[in-house]
C-alpha positions in Angstrom: 16.3 80.3 7.8 14.8 76.9 7.8 18.0 75.1 7.4 19.5 77.0 10.1 16.7 76.4 12.6 16.7 72.6 11.6 20.6 72.5 12.6 19.9 74.3 15.9 17.3 71.6 16.4 19.5 68.6 15.6 22.1 70.2 18.0 19.8 69.9 21.0 17.9 66.6 19.8 21.0 64.4 19.0 22.6 64.7 22.6 19.2 64.2 24.1 18.5 61.0 22.2 22.1 59.7 22.9 21.3 60.2 26.5 17.9 58.5 26.6 19.5 55.6 24.9 22.3 55.4 27.5 19.9 55.6 30.2 17.8 52.9 28.8 20.7 50.6 28.4 21.7 51.1 32.0 18.3 50.7 33.4 17.9 47.2 31.9 21.5 46.2 32.5 22.5 47.9 35.8 26.2 49.0 36.5 27.7 46.2 34.3 26.2 46.8 30.8 26.1 44.2 28.1 28.6 46.2 26.1 30.9 46.9 28.7 31.2 43.2 29.6 31.7 42.2 26.0 34.6 44.5 25.9 36.0 42.9 29.1 35.0 45.5 31.7 32.6 45.3 34.6 30.8 48.7 33.8 32.7 50.8 36.4 36.1 50.9 34.7 37.7 47.7 35.9 38.9 45.2 33.4 37.5 41.6 33.8 40.1 38.9 33.3 39.6 35.0 33.6 39.5 33.9 37.3 42.6 32.4 38.7 43.2 28.8 37.9 41.6 26.4 40.4 44.1 25.2 42.8 45.3 21.6 42.3 45.1 19.6 45.5 45.3 15.8 46.6 41.8 14.3 46.2 39.9 13.7 49.4 37.7 10.5 49.1 34.4 10.7 50.8 34.3 9.1 54.4 31.6 7.9 56.8 31.0 10.5 59.6 31.9 9.5 63.1 28.2 8.4 63.8 28.0 6.5 60.6 24.8 8.3 59.7 26.3 10.5 56.7 28.9 10.4 53.9 31.1 13.4 54.2 32.0 15.1 51.0 34.9 17.5 50.4 35.9 20.6 48.4 38.3 19.8 45.7 40.0 23.3 46.0 39.9 24.5 49.7 43.0 23.8 51.6 41.0 21.9 54.3 38.3 20.6 52.2 35.6 22.6 53.9 33.1 24.6 51.9 33.6 28.1 50.8 31.8 31.3 51.5 29.8 33.0 48.7 30.0 36.8 49.3 27.7 39.2 47.7 28.4 42.2 49.8 25.0 41.7 51.4 23.0 38.9 52.9 21.9 36.6 50.2 20.8 33.0 50.6 20.0 30.0 48.4 22.7 30.4 45.8 23.2 29.3 42.2 26.4 29.3 40.2 26.6 28.8 36.4 29.7 29.5 34.6 30.6 32.6 32.7 30.0 32.1 29.0 33.4 33.8 28.0 35.9 33.7 31.1 37.1 30.6 32.6 36.9 30.4 36.4 34.2 33.0 36.5 30.7 32.5 37.5 27.3 34.3 37.4 26.0 33.7 41.1 22.3 34.5 41.8 20.5 34.1 45.2 17.6 35.3 47.3 18.2 38.6 48.8 17.6 38.6 52.7 15.4 41.5 53.3 15.4 44.4 50.8 17.8 46.8 49.6 17.7 48.9 52.8 18.3 45.6 54.9 14.6 44.8 55.7 11.3 44.0 54.2 9.9 47.2 53.0 6.1 47.5 52.6 5.3 49.3 49.3 1.7 49.8 47.9 0.7 47.2 50.1 3.0 44.7 48.6 6.0 43.0 50.3 8.6 42.6 47.6 11.3 40.0 47.3 14.4 40.0 45.1 16.7 37.5 43.4 20.0 39.3 42.9 23.2 38.4 40.9 26.6 39.3 40.0 29.6 38.0 38.5 32.0 36.3 40.8 35.6 34.9 41.1 37.6 33.2 43.9 39.4 35.6 46.0 41.0 34.8 49.3 39.4 31.5 49.6 35.8 32.8 48.8 33.7 33.1 45.8 33.2 36.9 45.8 31.4 39.4 43.3 33.6 41.3 41.3 31.0 44.0 40.2 27.9 45.4 41.7 25.0 42.9 42.5 21.6 43.8 40.5 18.3 42.5 40.9 17.3 40.2 38.3 14.5 41.8 36.0 12.0 39.2 36.6 8.5 40.7 36.2 5.9 40.5 38.9 2.8 38.1 38.4 -0.7 39.1 39.2 -2.0 36.2 41.4 -4.6 37.2 44.0 -6.1 33.5 44.1 -4.6 32.7 47.8 -7.3 32.2 50.3 -7.7 31.3 54.0 -4.5 30.7 56.0 -2.3 31.6 53.0 -4.2 34.8 51.8 -1.3 36.7 52.9 0.5 35.3 49.9 -1.6 37.9 47.9 0.3 40.9 49.2 3.6 39.4 48.1 5.5 40.4 45.0 8.7 39.2 43.2 10.4 35.9 42.7 11.3 33.3 45.4 13.8 30.5 45.6 15.2 30.7 42.0 17.2 28.0 40.6 19.6 28.8 37.8 21.0 26.0 35.9 22.4 25.2 32.5 20.5 23.2 29.9 22.1 21.4 26.8 22.7 24.7 25.1 21.8 27.6 27.1 21.0 28.7 30.9 17.6 29.0 32.3 16.0 30.3 35.7 12.9 28.8 37.6 11.6 30.6 40.4 8.2 30.8 42.4 5.8 33.6 41.9 1.9 34.3 42.3 0.0 32.1 40.0 -2.6 32.4 37.3 -4.2 29.0 38.3 -3.5 28.4 41.9 -2.1 30.3 44.7 1.7 30.2 44.3 3.5 28.3 41.4 6.8 27.9 39.6 7.8 29.9 36.6 10.7 29.4 33.9 12.8 32.2 31.8 15.6 32.0 29.6 18.3 33.2 31.9 20.1 35.2 29.0 17.1 37.5 29.0 17.7 38.3 32.7 21.5 38.9 32.7 24.4 40.4 30.8 24.9 37.1 29.1 27.6 37.1 26.3 25.8 38.3 23.2 24.6 35.3 20.8 22.1 35.4 18.2 19.1 34.0 19.9 16.4 32.7 17.6 13.7 30.3 18.6 14.5 30.6 22.1 12.5 28.8 24.6 10.8 31.0 27.4 12.0 34.4 26.5 9.8 36.0 29.0 8.4 34.4 32.4 6.2 31.4 31.8 4.1 29.6 34.2 4.9 25.9 34.4 1.9 23.8 34.3 1.0 20.5 35.9 -1.5 17.8 35.6 -4.6 18.3 38.1 -4.8 18.3 40.9 -2.7 21.4 41.9 -1.7 22.1 45.4 -2.2 25.8 46.8 1.7 26.3 46.7 3.6 24.5 44.1 7.4 24.5 44.8 10.7 23.1 43.8 10.1 21.8 40.2 13.0 20.9 38.2 13.8 20.6 34.4 15.4 17.5 32.9 16.3 16.7 29.4 16.0 13.3 27.9 18.6 11.7 25.6 17.2 13.4 22.9 17.2 16.8 24.5 13.5 16.9 25.0 12.3 19.1 28.0 10.5 17.8 31.0 9.4 19.1 34.2 9.5 16.8 37.5 7.1 18.3 40.0 7.0 15.5 42.8 9.5 13.0 44.1 7.6 12.0 47.3 5.3 10.2 48.1 5.1 9.5 44.7 6.9 10.8 41.5 5.1 13.2 39.1 6.6 14.5 35.9 5.5 15.3 32.3 6.8 16.6 29.0 7.1 20.3 28.8 5.9 22.4 25.8 7.1 25.9 24.9 4.1 27.7 26.3 4.4 26.0 29.8 1.9 23.4 29.0 2.5 19.9 29.8 1.3 16.4 28.8 0.0 13.7 31.1 1.7 12.4 34.2 4.3 10.0 32.7 5.5 8.6 36.3 2.5 6.3 36.4 4.2 3.9 34.3 6.9 3.0 37.0 5.1 4.1 39.9 5.1 1.0 41.8 8.9 0.0 41.4 9.9 3.6 42.3 7.8 3.8 45.3 9.6 0.7 46.6 12.8 2.2 45.8 12.0 5.3 47.6 10.7 3.5 50.6 13.9 1.3 50.7 16.4 4.0 50.9 14.7 7.4 52.2 14.0 7.3 56.1 10.6 6.6 57.5 8.7 9.8 58.2 6.5 10.4 61.4 3.3 11.9 60.9 4.6 15.4 61.5 7.6 17.8 61.5 9.5 15.8 58.7 9.1 15.6 55.0 10.9 14.9 51.7 11.1 17.1 48.6 12.9 18.0 45.7 15.9 20.5 46.1 18.1 21.2 43.1 18.0 21.4 39.3 19.2 18.4 37.3 22.3 17.2 35.5 23.1 14.5 33.1 25.9 12.3 34.2 27.9 9.3 32.5 29.3 7.0 34.9 32.8 6.9 33.6 35.5 9.3 33.2 35.8 11.9 30.6 39.6 11.3 30.4 39.1 7.5 29.5 39.0 7.0 25.7 37.0 3.9 26.2 34.1 5.8 27.9 31.2 6.2 25.6 27.9 7.5 26.9 24.9 5.0 26.3 21.6 4.3 28.1 23.3 1.8 30.4 25.7 4.4 32.1 24.1 7.9 31.6 21.5 9.0 34.0 19.6 12.2 35.1 21.0 13.3 38.4 19.2 15.5 40.9 19.4 16.1 44.9 16.4 15.7 47.1 16.2 16.6 51.0 14.9 15.2 54.0 13.5 17.9 56.1 13.1 17.9 59.9 11.7 20.7 61.9 12.1 20.5 65.6 12.5 23.1 68.3 11.7 25.7 65.7 14.7 25.0 63.7 14.8 23.3 60.2 17.5 21.1 59.0 18.0 19.3 55.6 19.8 16.0 54.7 20.7 15.7 50.9 20.2 12.5 48.9 21.4 12.1 45.4 18.9 10.5 42.9 19.7 9.0 39.5 17.0 7.9 36.9 17.1 6.8 33.5 17.5 9.4 30.4 14.9 7.7 28.4 11.3 6.8 28.8 9.8 5.4 31.0 12.5 7.3 33.2 12.5 4.8 36.0 14.6 5.5 39.2 18.0 3.8 39.0 19.5 4.7 42.3 19.4 6.7 45.5 22.0 7.7 48.1 22.2 5.1 50.9 23.3 7.8 53.4 22.7 11.4 53.1 25.6 13.7 52.2 27.3 15.8 54.9 29.1 18.9 53.6 32.4 19.3 55.0 32.4 22.4 57.5 28.9 22.0 58.5 28.6 22.3 62.3 26.9 20.0 64.8 25.7 21.7 67.9 24.3 20.1 71.2 21.5 17.5 70.9 20.2 17.1 67.4 20.7 20.6 66.3 23.1 21.2 63.4 23.8 24.0 60.8 20.6 24.5 58.6 22.2 24.1 55.1 19.7 23.9 52.3 21.3 22.6 48.9 19.7 24.6 46.1 22.0 24.3 43.1 24.2 21.8 41.2 26.0 22.9 38.2 29.0 21.6 36.3 31.8 23.9 37.4 33.6 24.4 34.2 32.8 26.4 31.2 31.3 24.5 28.1 30.3 21.4 30.0 26.7 22.7 30.1 24.3 19.9 31.1 26.2 16.6 30.5 29.2 15.7 32.6 31.3 12.4 33.7 32.4 11.2 36.9 35.8 13.2 36.6 34.0 16.3 36.1 33.5 18.7 39.1 30.0 20.1 40.5 29.5 23.2 42.0 26.9 22.8 44.8 25.4 25.9 46.3 23.5 26.0 49.5 21.8 28.4 51.7 22.8 28.7 55.3 20.3 29.4 58.1 18.2 31.2 55.5 20.6 34.0 55.5 24.0 33.2 54.1 25.4 31.5 51.1 27.9 28.7 50.7 29.3 26.5 48.1 31.4 23.4 47.4 33.3 22.1 44.3 33.1 18.4 44.5 34.2 15.7 42.0 31.1 14.2 40.7 32.2 10.5 41.5 32.2 11.6 45.3 28.4 12.6 44.9 27.6 9.0 43.5 30.2 7.0 45.7 27.7 5.1 47.7 24.4 4.5 45.8 21.7 2.0 46.6 20.6 0.4 43.2 16.7 0.2 42.7 17.4 -3.2 40.9 18.6 -4.7 44.4 15.1 -3.8 45.8 13.3 -5.7 43.0 15.6 -8.7 43.6 14.8 -8.4 47.3 11.0 -8.2 46.4 11.5 -11.4 44.4 13.1 -13.5 47.1 
């Protein structure tokens, strides 16, 4: 009798347990589950193949714009050199693209959802939620398009509650803002803005593999498996934004939190803590270089701030057998932006910055002119398309953090805070017209 009852119980319990396990897996992974992606499927029955090879087109060198204020850069794959659309199926802006770890010509794309799943901000429990969403994407009909369902990244809400005065409304927000997804030397990371434990709003970091259906690898001693707040030496601003991570020549992590009016960066520990501000050692020459190549700012309506993640670049061609990385040709590269805000419309002009990969990490060069993304439209007067560059990653799988002049960079940018665009541009084109900081020093001596 007992044996017969036990068999009946097992007949009921085993299917129930299996159903619970499947439900838990789908809850974490969304429609494209980890196991289905490893089997080469997108979770809804379609087989995921490597993307079509990128088209080979004649190289368009950067050119001066007609008014000679910008250096225009071109896509290496589109027929007319203009930027391409990134299509999530819903309105998403401030995109990021990192290569898929298994398939060529396939990328994870992540961006800020415009509104909510229903198409508008929805109030829930007195909180206004924001979402970073992502999918797997390939090029189809000239656009980078999601080939599976988009999913919200499972980034945990942070408590906050420290916002006061004119920004007290931040306390009623929940969810991540303005994420940057990028490759490190070995693995991908995400940084994002969220409510702070120390100030009103700050920057956080997490291993991106824990937020996505990344190809399974044994992850031991991973940095930042859960969301970790990035600290900085005092004083804190009420809202801390746009930090970027960089790795030195020994692959030690650092966090760079200010570029203007003075640089600020520190060595980063695994718990998010930082050491002292290392920028003080090169503060004066760095300030002179920034002042030389960045525009003069009026008292209001204009600012300069950090924009993208960082990459390491060696200034010779990977295809050249004589090209050997060393401190004299290998630098950390990032993009900063000059923001203007007139007539209730923001515009951003991107500049490339290079600095040394070894201490004291002094500035090496800055773009002499801002970049103009081919396809950006200019209207009447001073108004142009608002294009905010958020992401710069090497296009090809396996390059990770360190590339060369003949490698291609995928730039991602938001358009009018609602749509997403991208450009695959030769790295050499990004650094084609750089002003050297050493030339500023020579002018000072004269």
